[in-house]
C-alpha positions as CSV (number, residue, x, y, z in Angstrom):
1,X,-2.6,-16.0,-12.2
2,X,0.6,-14.0,-11.4
3,X,-1.0,-10.7,-12.6
4,X,-4.0,-11.3,-10.4
5,X,-1.8,-12.1,-7.4
6,X,0.3,-9.0,-8.1
7,X,-2.7,-6.8,-8.3
8,X,-4.1,-8.2,-5.1
9,X,-0.8,-7.6,-3.4
10,X,-0.8,-4.0,-4.3
11,X,-4.5,-3.4,-3.5
12,X,-4.3,-5.3,-0.2
13,X,-1.1,-3.6,0.9
14,X,-2.6,-0.1,0.2
15,X,-5.8,-1.0,1.9
16,X,-3.9,-2.1,5.0
17,X,-2.1,1.2,5.1
18,X,-5.4,3.1,4.9
19,X,-6.9,1.0,7.7
20,X,-3.9,1.6,9.9
21,X,-4.3,5.3,9.4
22,X,-8.0,5.1,10.2
23,X,-7.2,3.1,13.3
24,X,-4.6,5.7,14.3
25,X,-7.2,8.5,13.9
26,X,-9.6,6.6,16.1
27,X,-6.9,6.1,18.7
28,X,-6.4,9.8,18.9
29,X,-10.0,10.2,20.0
30,X,-9.7,7.7,22.8
31,X,-6.6,9.4,24.4
32,X,-5.2,6.0,25.4
33,X,-1.5,5.3,25.3
34,X,-1.9,2.1,23.4
35,X,-5.1,1.6,21.5
36,X,-5.9,-1.4,19.4
37,X,-9.1,-1.2,17.4
38,X,-10.7,-3.1,14.6
39,X,-9.2,-1.1,11.7
40,X,-5.7,-1.6,13.2
41,X,-6.2,-5.3,13.7
42,X,-7.5,-5.8,10.2
43,X,-4.7,-3.6,8.8
44,X,-2.0,-5.8,10.5
45,X,-3.7,-9.0,9.4
46,X,-3.7,-7.7,5.8
47,X,0.0,-6.9,6.1
48,X,0.5,-10.6,7.1
49,X,-1.5,-11.6,4.0
50,X,0.7,-9.4,1.8
51,X,3.8,-10.8,3.3
52,X,2.7,-14.3,2.4
53,X,1.8,-13.2,-1.1
54,X,5.1,-11.4,-1.5
55,X,7.1,-14.5,-0.5
56,X,5.1,-16.6,-3.0
57,X,5.6,-14.0,-5.8
58,X,9.3,-13.8,-5.1
59,X,9.5,-17.5,-5.8
60,X,7.7,-17.3,-9.2
61,X,8.8,-14.0,-10.7
62,X,12.1,-12.3,-11.1
63,X,13.1,-9.8,-8.4
64,X,13.3,-7.0,-11.0
65,X,9.5,-7.5,-11.8
66,X,8.7,-7.7,-8.1
67,X,10.3,-4.4,-7.3
68,X,8.2,-2.8,-10.1
69,X,5.0,-4.2,-8.5
70,X,6.0,-2.9,-5.0
71,X,6.7,0.6,-6.4
72,X,3.0,0.8,-7.5
73,X,2.0,0.6,-3.8
74,X,2.8,4.3,-3.3
75,X,0.5,5.4,-6.2
76,X,-2.4,3.1,-5.2
77,X,-2.1,4.2,-1.6
78,X,-2.2,7.8,-2.7
79,X,-5.3,7.1,-4.7
80,X,-6.9,5.3,-1.8
81,X,-6.1,8.1,0.6
82,X,-7.8,10.5,-1.8
83,X,-10.9,8.3,-2.3
84,X,-11.3,6.9,1.2
85,X,-9.8,9.4,3.5
86,X,-10.7,12.5,1.4
87,X,-7.1,13.7,1.6
88,X,-6.1,16.5,-0.8
89,X,-3.7,15.8,-3.7
90,X,-1.0,18.4,-3.7
91,X,1.4,19.3,-6.5
92,X,4.2,17.6,-4.5
93,X,2.2,14.3,-4.4
94,X,1.6,14.4,-8.1
95,X,5.2,15.1,-8.8
96,X,6.3,12.3,-6.5
97,X,3.9,9.9,-8.2
98,X,5.1,11.0,-11.6
99,X,8.7,10.4,-10.5
100,X,7.7,6.9,-9.3
101,X,6.2,6.1,-12.7
102,X,9.2,7.4,-14.5
103,X,11.5,5.4,-12.2
104,X,9.4,2.2,-12.9
105,X,9.7,2.8,-16.7
106,X,13.4,3.5,-16.6
107,X,14.1,0.6,-14.3
108,X,12.1,-1.7,-16.6
109,X,14.1,-0.8,-19.7
C-alpha cells in the first residue's frame, strides 16, 4: 500500500506541474494579467492531493525514505515534459537527472 501511495504521490505531483505549465502557456495567449483556466485549477487541486498524501506518508514511513521519493519527482516531471509537452531533453537535463539518481543512491546507503 505504501509503495502504491508513494508512486501516486510522484505521478500526481509531476502531472500537477505539467498542468500548471500548460495553463500558463494558455494564459499567455489570453493576454490577461491574471488568468485562471482549467489546467491551472486542476493542477492546484492535484497539489492539494499530493499535500494530503505527503502528510499521510510522513506519518507511516521514515523521513529518509520520504526524501528519496520526493527526489524522484524531478525525473518523472522531466519525462512527462518530454512526453506531454514535447520538450527537448538536453545533455544538461540528462546530467542533472543522473546526479539526482546518484544522490538518491548515495543518500540511501
